[in-house]
N, C-alpha and C positions, 0 to 999 in steps of 0.2 A: 626212821624219821630223817628228813633232809636237814640241810644246814640250818634253815630257819624254822622255828617251831610253828609259826603261823604268820598271817599277814601283818599283824601288829609288830611282831619281831622284825620282819623284813623292813617295814617302814621306819622303825626305830634306828636300825643300822644305816639305812640309806640317808635318813635325815641327818644323822650325826656326821656321815661322810661329807655331805654337802656343806654343813656348817664348818667342818674342818678345812675343806677346800677353800672356802671364802677367806680363811685366816692365812692361807698360804698364797700370798698375793701373786707371786711369780707364776705358780701353777694356774691360779684363777684367771689371770690375765690371758694366758695362752688359750684356755678354754673359751673365754669370752670373745676372743678374736674370731671364732667360728660363727658367732651370731646365729646360733641354731636353737630350735626347740627339739629336744630329743625325748622320746618316750620309750620306757622299758615296760613291756607287758610280760609279767611273770606268771608262772604256773608252779604249783607245788612249793610254796603256797601261792594262791591267786593274789594278784596285786598289780597296780599300775602306778608307775612313778614317772612324772613328766618334769623334765629339767629344762628350765628356761635360761639359755646362755646368751640372750640378746643384749643384756645390759647388766651392770653390777647392781646389787650382789647376785650371785647365782642363786636361783630359787628352785625349790623342789615342791611339786604338788602331788599329793597322794590320792589315789582313787580316780573317779571319773575326771574327764577333761575339765580343768578349772574354768569358771565363768569368764575370767579376764582373757582367756585364750580361746573362747568359744568362737567358732566360725573359721578358724584357721587349722590346717592340718600340720602335724609335726613334720619337721624337715626329714627326720630319720626316726624309724621305729624299730626296736629290737625286741623280738619275742623269744623268750628263753625260760628255762626252769630256774628256780631259786638257786639250786646247786651250781648251775652253769654261770649265773650272775656272780656268785661268790668266787668261782674260779677266775672269771673275767677281771674282777677288781683286785684279785691277788696277783694278776699278771701271769697266770698259769694256763690261760686258754689260748690255743692257736685259733685266732678268730676266723681266718680264712678257711681252715679245715672245719671249724665248727659250723660255718655257713654251708659248706659243701655237704656235711653230714646231717644237716638240718637240726643240729643242737641249737643253733641260733638262726632265726628267720629275720632277715634285714629287709626293710621296706623304706622307700623314699629315695632321696637324691644320692646316687652313688658317689659323685664327686664330693659332695658335702661330707658324706660319711668317711671317705678316705682322708679328707682334710682334718676331720675331728680326731681320728685314732692316734696320730702322733702326739696331739695335745693331751690325750688321756693318759698316755704312758707314765708320766711322772706321778700320777695319782696312785699308781700301784704300790708305791712305797708308803703312802699315807694310810691306805686301807687297814693293814695289820695294826697300825698304831691306834686307829679308831676302835677296832675290836678289843684291844687291850684296855683302852680307856673305859669302854662300856662293860668290862668284866667278862668278855667273851673270848679270852685268849685260847680257850680250848678249841675254838673254830679254826685256829691257824694251824695248818698241817706242819708237822715237824720236818725240818730239813735233814734228810738222811745223808750222811757222808758216803760218797761213792767208794766202794771197795775195789782196789786194784790188785788183782792176783797175778803174780808172775810165774811163768813156767820154770820149774827147777831144771838143773843140768840133766838129770836122768830123763825127765819128760822130753826135753829137747832132743836128746840123742835117740830116744825111742821114736819120736815123730819123724826124725830124719832117716832112720834105718829100717823101720818096719813098714812094709807096704800095706796099704789098705786091703781088707778082704775083697776077694773077687765079687763083683756085683752081678746078680742074676739079671739078665736083660730081658725085658718084656717086649719082644719084637712086635707083637701084635699092636701094642700101644704106640710104637714109635711113629708110625705114619698116619695115626688117627687124625682126622680132620672133620670139621663140622659140616660136611656135605652129605645130606641124606641120599643114600643109594637104594633105589627100589627096582624090583624086577619089572614093574609096570608103573609108570608115572601117571597118576590120574590127571584128567583135564582140569584146568582151573577156570573154566567158563562160569560166569555168575549170572544170576537173574537180575536184570536192571530194574530199578525202581522208577516208575513213571510218576511224574508230578500231577498229571491229570488237571492241568490248568484250564480255567474257563476260556472261552473264545470271545464272548461278548465283552466289549470294551469296559463297561461299567463294572461288571463282575470281575474282570481281570484286574482293574485298578484297585478294587476292594481287596482282592487277593494279594496284591502288591503291598498295600498298607498293612494288611494282617501279618505278612512275612516280615516287613520292616519293624513292626512293633515287637514281634518275637525276637528278632536279632538284637534290638536295643535292650529288651528286658533280660535276655540271656547274657549279653556282655556286661550290663550293669551288675548283674548278680555275680558274674565271674570276677569283676573288679573288687567286689566286697570279699569274696573268698580269697582273692590274692592278697588283699590288705591284711586279712586275718592270718596269713601264712599257711593256708590250707592247700595251696597248689605247690607242687614240688619244684617249680621253676622260679628262677630269680628274675624272669622277664615275662611280660604279658603284653601282647600287641592287639589292640582293639580298634574297631572301625567306626566308633561313634561319630555320627555325622556323615558317613560315607555310605550308608545302607542303600541309598537309591541307586548308586552305580552297580553294586553287587546284585541287587534284585532285578533291576531293569535289564542288565546284561544276561543273567542266568535264566530269566523268564522267556528270553528270546531263543533259548536252546531246546533241543530235544534230549531225552534221557540218554541216547547213544552218543551225543556230542560230548567231547571232552573239554574240561577246563584245566588250565595250569595256573597255579596260584602262587602267591608270595608267602612270607612268614606272617603277614597280617591276613589270615585266611579264614577266620571263624565265620565271618559274614558270607564269604563265598560258598563255603560248604553248606551252611544253612539255606542259602538262597537256591542252591542246586538241589536241595531236598534231602540232605543227610539227616539222620536221626539225631536229635539233640542229646539223647541219652548217650549215644556212642561218642559224640563230640565231647560232652562233659567228662565222661569216664576217661577219655584219652588225655584231657587236660589235667586230670587228677592222677595220671600215670597208671591207670588200672588195667587189669587183664581184659576187661570187657570193652575197653576203648576201641575206637575204629582201627587203631594201629597196635592194639594190645600193649599200650603204654610205651612203645618204642619210638614213636614219632613226636608226640607231645605238641607243645605250643606252636612250633613253627612248621610242622610237617604233617598236618592233618591230611588224610586221604580216605576216599571211599570209592572203591571200584564200582560199587552198585549204582552210583549216580554219575559215574564218569569223571570223578574228581581225581586227577593225578596228585601225587604227594606235593604238598606245599614245599617250597624251597627257601632255605635261609640265605641263598646266594642272590644278591641283588642283580636282577636282569636275567637270571637263568630260566625263569618261567617262559621267556620267549623261545628258548631252545627246546623246551619240553613241548611247547605248542606246535612248533614246526615239525617235530618228530611225529607227533600224533596225527598231524595233518598229512604228512608224507605217508604214514601207515595207512590212513584212510584211502589215499589215492592208490597205493600199491594193492590194497585188498579190494578195490573197486566199489567201495561203499560211498554213500552220500554224507558221511559224517563230517562235522566241522570241529575244529579245535580253536578254543578261545583262551587267551591268556590275559591275566591281570598283571599289571606292573605299575610301579610308582613313577613319578616324574623323574626321580633321581636315576632310575634304571636306564633312561634314554641316553645317559652319558657313558654307559658301559659298552665296551666293544662288542660284547655278545648280542646286544640289542640290534646293533647295526648289521652284524653278520646274519642274524636271524631274519631281519626284515628283508634284506637283500636276497637271502637264500629262498625265502618264501615267494618273493616277487619273481625271481629267475625261474623257479620251478612251478610257478603259478599254483601254489598250494592253498587249500581251503582253510585259511587261518584268519582269525580276527585278533588284533592286538588292542587291548583296552587299557589306556593309561589313566590311572586314578590320580589326576593332578591335584594334590592337596597343597601345592605351593611350597612344600618343604621336602627335601631329600634328607630324611631323618631330622637333623637340627639345622640344616643349611637351606636358606631360602633359594628358590629357583633363580631369582635375579642374580645371585652370586655364583651360580653353577652353569648357566647357559646364556649365550647371547640371543638364542632363539627362545622367546617366551611363549609363543603359540606352538606347542610341541607337535601338533598334527601336521605342521608344515614340514617336519622331518620326512614325511612320506614322499614329498616331491622328489627327493634325491633318489628314490628307488622306484619311481614310476607307479606308485600305487595310490589309491584314493586316501585322503586324510580328512578328518572331520572333527571339529570341536563342538561339544554340546554342553549344556548345563547338567553337570553330574549330580546335582541335587534335585533335578526334575526326573523322577523315575520313568515317566512316560516318554520323555524325550530320549532318555538313554535306551529304553526298550525299543522305540521305533528306529533309532539309528543302528542299534545292534541287530535288530531283525533284518533290516535292509542289507547290512554287511554280511550277515549269516546267509541270507538267501542268495546273495551274489556269489559268495564262496561255494555254496552248495551246487550252484549251477555252472561252476567252472570258471567264475570270473576272477578268482585269485584273492589275495589278502587285502585287508583294509586296516588302517590305523585310526583308531577312535580315541579322542582325548576327552575325558569327562572332568569338567572343572568342579572340584568339590573341596572339602575341608574336614580334617579330623579335629573334633572338639576336645579330644583327650590328647595326651602327649604321645610322643613316638613310642615310648613304653609306659606302661601304667605306673603311676607314682612319681613320675618326674615333675619338675617344675616347668613353667612356661616362660622362662626368662628370655628366650629368644623370640617370643611373640608378644606383642603389646596387648593389654586387656581390651583396648578398643577394637583391635582386629578380631580377636576371638569373639567378642560380643556381636560385632557386625555379622559374622558368619553364623553365630548362634541363631540370629533372626532368620537365617535362610535354611534352618534345620529342615531336612526333607520330609520328616514324619508329620509335624504340624502342618506343613505346607500342603501335602496331599490330603491330610485329614480335613482341612478347611475346604479344599476344593470339592471333595466328595460330599461333605455335609451341605455346602452351598448348592450343589447340583441335585441334591435329594437322592443321591445314590445310596448314602448311608444315613443312619440316624445316630444320635448320641448313644442310644442303647447298643447299637451295633458296635460302635467304637469301644464302649465299655466292655462288651463281650470279648472283643479282640484282646483287650488288655488283660482281662481276667484269664482268658485262655493262655496268653503268653506267660503270665505269672505261674499258672498251674503247670504248664509244660516245663517251664524252667525249673521250678521247685522239684518236680518229679525227676528231671534230668540230674539235678544236683544230688538228690537223695539216692538215686541209682548209682551215681559215681561214688558217693561216700560209702555205700554198702558193698560195692563191688570188691572182689579180692585183688590183692597185689599180685603181680606176676611172680611165679616161683623162680628160684635160681636155675631150674632146668630150662627156663625160657631164655636164658642169657645168650646162648649160641644159636637158638632156634631162629630161623629166617636169615642167618648170615648168608646162606646159600639156598638156592631153590633145589628141590629134589631132582636127582639125576638118574637116568637109566643105568642100572648097575653094570651092564655090559660095556659101557664106555670107560669103566675103571677096572675092568677085570683083565688080568694078565692072561695071555694065551700064546700059543706058538705063532710065529710069524708066517707069512705066505712066501713060499719060495718062487723065484722067477729068474730067468736069464736075461729078460729085457732090461736095458739100461737107458735112463733118460736123465735130463738135468734136474736140479733142485727146483729151478723156476718152472719147468714144464710140469713137474710133479704137483706143484701148487696150483697150476692152471687146471690140471686134470681134476684135482680135488674140488675146486670151485665149480667146474662144469658138472661133475657128477652130483654134487649136492644141490645145485640149481635145478638140475633135471629131476632130482628126487623130490624136492620140496619147493612148490611155487612161492612159498613165503620168503625164500632166500633171495636177496638182491644185493648188488654191489653199489657202493657210492664212494666217490673220492675224486681227486683231481686227475682228469685225463684218463680215467679207467677205461673208457670206450676205445681208446687207441692203444691200450696195453699198460699204461702207467710208465713211470720212469724206467723200470726194469723189465717191462713187457710181460709181467706175470698174468695180466688179464687180457692179453692180446687174443682177438678172435671171439671173445665171449659175447660181444655186442651183436655179432653177426648171427649167432645162434639164439640168443635170448632177447635181443632187442634193447633199445635205449630205455624202455620202461623199467628194465631190471638191471641194467648196467648204466648207472647214472653219473654223468659228469657234473661236478659241482664247482662253484667258485673256489678260489684259494681262501678258504675260511675254515680252519681246523676246528674252531669252537663250534661252528654250525654243523660241520660234518659229523663229529662225534656226538655233539649234543642232540642232533636230530636222530642219530642212530639209536641213542639210549631210549628215548621215548617211543620211537618206532618199534623197538624190541618189546617195550612194555605193553604195546597195544596190538600185538598179534602178528608181527613179522619177525624175520631173522636176518637182520642186516649184517653185512660184512663191510666195514669201513676201512679204507686204505688211507694211511697217513704217509705221504711220499718218502719222508725220512724220519726215523725215530727221534732225531733231534727236535722235530717239530711237535712232538708230543707235549713239549713244554707250552705250546700254544693252545692246548686243549686239556690241560691237567684237571681243570674244574669238573667238566662233565665225566671224566674218567673216575676221579677220586671221590668227588662229592655226590655224584649221581649214579653212574653205572654201578659202583661198588656198594652203594648204600640204599638204593631204592627198594630192594626186596626187604631189607631189614627194617628201615624206618616206616615202611607201610604195614609192618606186622604180617608180612607174607602175602599181601594182596596182589602184588605185582612180581613178575619175574622178568629178567633182563637177558634174553638169549642173544647176545651180541658178540661179534668178533671184531677186534681192531687189529689189522695187520700193519706191520711197519718194518722196513728194512733199516738195519743199523750196522755199526761197526766201521772199522778203518780199512785201509789198504787200497783205496782207489784215488788218493790224492785230492780229496775234496776239502781238506782243512778242518779247523776246529768245530765248525757248526754243522757239518754234514757227516761226521764220522764217529759219533759217540755211541757207546753201548749202555743203554738205560735199563737193562733187565732188573738190576738190583734196586733201582730207584722205586719200583712199583711193587716189589714182592712183599713189602710190609703193610699193604693196604688190605685189610680183611674184606672179603666180598669179591675179590678179583681172582681169576685163574691166570697164571702166567706160564707160557710155553716157549721153549727155545730149542727147536729141532736142530740136529747137527748133520743129518743125512737126507737125501732125497726121499728114501722110503719113509722115514719118520715125518718128513715135512707133509707129504700127502696124507698119511694116515692120521696125523694129529690135527691137521686143518679140518679134515672131515669130522673128527670127533668134536672139535671146537665148535663147528657150525651146528652140530646136533645137541650141544650142551644147552642147558637152560640157564646158564650163568654167563656173565661177561668174561670174555677171554681176551687176553693180550697175546698175540703171536709175534714174537720177535724173529725176524728173518735176517740173517747176516748177509750183507751185500756180496761178499766174496763167495758165498756158498751157491749163489744163483747159477753159476756156470759149472759147479761140480757135478760129476756123473756118478750114478749109482743104480743098483737094481731096484726097480719099482714095478710091482705087478700091474697088469692092465685091468684086471678085474677089481671090483670094489672091495675095500678092506678098511678097517680103522685101526689106529694105534691107540692103546688105552691111555687115558689121562692119569697122571699120578703114579705111573709105573716106570721105573728106571730100566735101562737095558745094559746088560754086561756085553760090551762090544768085543772084548777079548778077555779070556780067562787067564788068571795068573796066581801065583802063590806068594810072591815076595813083597809087592807094593800095590796098594789100591790107588789108582789114579782117576779121580773124578774130573771129567772133562765136560765143560758146559758150552753148548752151542757150537760156535765155530772152532772151538778148541778140540773137538772130537778127532778131526783129521790129523792135526799135529800130534795129538796124544797117541794115536795109533801108529804114526810114523816113528815117534820116539820109542814106543814099546817094541816095535819091530827091530830097531837098532839095538836096544838094550838086551833083547833076547839073544843076540849074537855074543853078548858078554856074559851070558848065563843068568841074567836077571829077568824073571818072569813077572811082567806087570799086568795087573787086572784093570782094564779100562772100563769105568762105569759112566754111562751117559744118563744123567737124570731125566733128560728130555722135557719133563715138566718141573718148573721151579716152585710153583704153588698149585696144588699140594705137592710137597716134596716126598719122594720115596726114601725116607730115612732108613727104613728097614733094610733095603738092598745094600745101601752104602755101609751101614754098620756091620751087617753080616760079612761083607767083604773085608772090612778093616779087622774084624775079629780073627779072620783067617790069616790075613797077611801081616798084621801088626804094624803097618806103616800106611801113611796117608799123604798124598799130594793132591792139590786141587788146582786146576787150571781154568782160567776164565779170561775173556778179552776185556772185561770191564776193569775199572781202576781198582787198585788194591785196597785203599782205605774205604771201609764200609762196603766192600764188594760182597757179592753173594757167597764167595768162598769162605768168608768169615762166618757166615751162618752155618755152612756145612761143617766147618771145623768145630764150632760151638756145639752143634747137635751131637757130633761124634764124641767130643770130649765129655759131654754131660753124662753119657751112659757107658762109654767104652774106653776111657782113658787108661784103665788098667791093662787093656790089651795092647796098647801102643808100645813099641820098642824104640821109637824115635820121635822127636818133635814133629808135629804136623807142619808141612811146608805148603805155601801158597805161591802160585805163579799167576801174575796178573799184569795188566797194563801199568806203566809208571804213573805216578800221580802228577800228571801234567796234561794240559790240553793236547789234542792230537795235532801235530804240526803239518804244514802243507808240504814241506820238503820230504821227498820220498825216503831218503836215507834216515832222516830223523823219525819219520812216521813208523818205519819198520823197526826202529830201535825201541819205540814205546810199547808196541804190541808184542805179546809173548809169541814164541814160535817153538818148533820141535826141539831146537837146541837148548832153550831155557828150561823146557820141561824135562829134558834128559838130564840136565845138570842137577835139577831139584831132586830127581829120583836117585841119582848117584849119591847125593848128600844124605838122604835119609837111609841109604844103604851103608853109609859110613865109608864111601869111596871118594 
């Protein structure tokens, strides 16, 4: 049995608590300052307690919502068990953790709830007193004194003197990573779902009304499930009032056309033809959901209807659309990409980059602004001097049009014209649809930033009654037809909710599934290298890799700033002459657009290689790398893969100062979903770039600027270097020296000098930082007993710290000396060449570290 015997027992205790709080004036006054109505919905036992804090005295109502409060929603609702409520009033519940673990489901105004909690805290001391007064002292848990045990002298000596037993190392598990490796990777082509929309105007309008009624019924039902705490998310974004824009736009598209959506994406998916059952199951976080419970509220996706994953990043849908449009152009199809965005997104830099990018490259893209007058809670009038947002198109030389977004036919006609224009090679269009969301930004919020008069005025413009009246007046539909649409919508919605409820939760084995797409096993398989006497530069090796892969696969193309003329370091020189400007694409200086477009181009059938001129500029496109490239496979539940390469030169040594000389490898190795490669020789540069292009996952290839001119043996024939396999550049028995990227050369130089002093250094080049070949490193350390790590990145939180931690976790007992790290000093890279050279490690500093671990 739980804390409370039954509902009557629960109500007795809660009533006594409220009475006592009213007698404690200081506590009561603080609670009354909130002026809230708070509801506690309990289970085990079942019961509802509504507390009115709007005026003294504090009153509690038990059972159904009291008549005097009828018609108003509580400001905050907490759903919880009786036991959890008991712990809450005792002050023994971590409320934030309880919400995260669903012990408590909180609904209503978050700011008001946060304001209330500090006022509640003094009541924790009152609750035990109330229990004692009622004769329920046995419900108060005993305070157990904490026992402190101190180690005795003998135990301390034993801990200091006796070494831990040698741990058996599981080498096979050391480098295990959640990348599925298959001998043959199956195709991921899917059968598209055709909507089969009627062509006759009256029938098409009837179909539009039918779909809008379904969306409204579906979202209303979801709002109810959310209020009851049945959805696992603390947020729900609905489109009530905006259905005409979603339906009008999507009905103008073909099944093969792509849509890119926002976090308010339920209406978009249903309008494009997604199965309501899959949508509902996804929102319930179930295995049968569109994204297998991994995308949820903000990231609905359905590859079968051309719906790219919804994005929670405001404005990023524009980048996804231009990438899908670029992919369509590269593949020679007549597909069009359409993105939905809110009015607030037009103030994001990525919107402007995307629109300009689409205009310059004349891409088949349509940008649909759902202008509901508010960017979240901020009115458009306070966020932009330009109130007619379609005028923003003028700056980029593309058509812009404003239409009534609550007139589904007007939206359809405008979108159809823009789509056909794009399909025929006319380029992008910016379409502004004036509409209004009749619910809040998130479900359950109050509308304090909007006047009741404004909401009511827009409620009269509701697109569903509007179209319904039109079709009834024109005789296209009868009342019976409309009733049938509503009955069907209710039936489909209930079936979807029931399907979601009955569907299984994803198992723990699904946790790492879809973090990466399946890969050809041969790309990760170690093997003998290819011998050659031919020597070329690091830069030329990369050029050869690009040329060979572009010749091998027509889906491979390059994009970036000035790549047709070779780029800043001439890596892509001459490729445009061989493959043409269609596959070697010069872009504006727009890092967001370059990488953002590459991500969704990769998701839709191509293999882009994007160049960012300096790795310092990766900071200008972190969002598409971290929030999109790394996560699209996972949050779509494996529906999409992202075979993308981002190349970028980094490192110091050429006198370019603090903003063009940084080494960012470590910055991105902690992002699941990315592969990170840092070659240190021309041989590895060519082979790893070829492997990266063939990979089905997003790869970041860091190329050190000083290495471009280095010369080394590189076979002329095709070969690949395996991903995730380290290379022992020099064997040795005394010290393991892990050298990352540009440090391979100095490490080998130091090892050569030390050999003359009788110290044999084993130089290990990881080559790939993610996934890291921990096995090779640990095997070497177990042999040598000593470890030095050299990297050009900064010491604090550098990648060397990760290597040291991985080794120490499993092989510290094998170490004969402390691990030493050689890295750049923790200071920006200076312009002065003498200072610059003092910051970055060299062979001398590496040699010194090795001598120190050798005790010399």
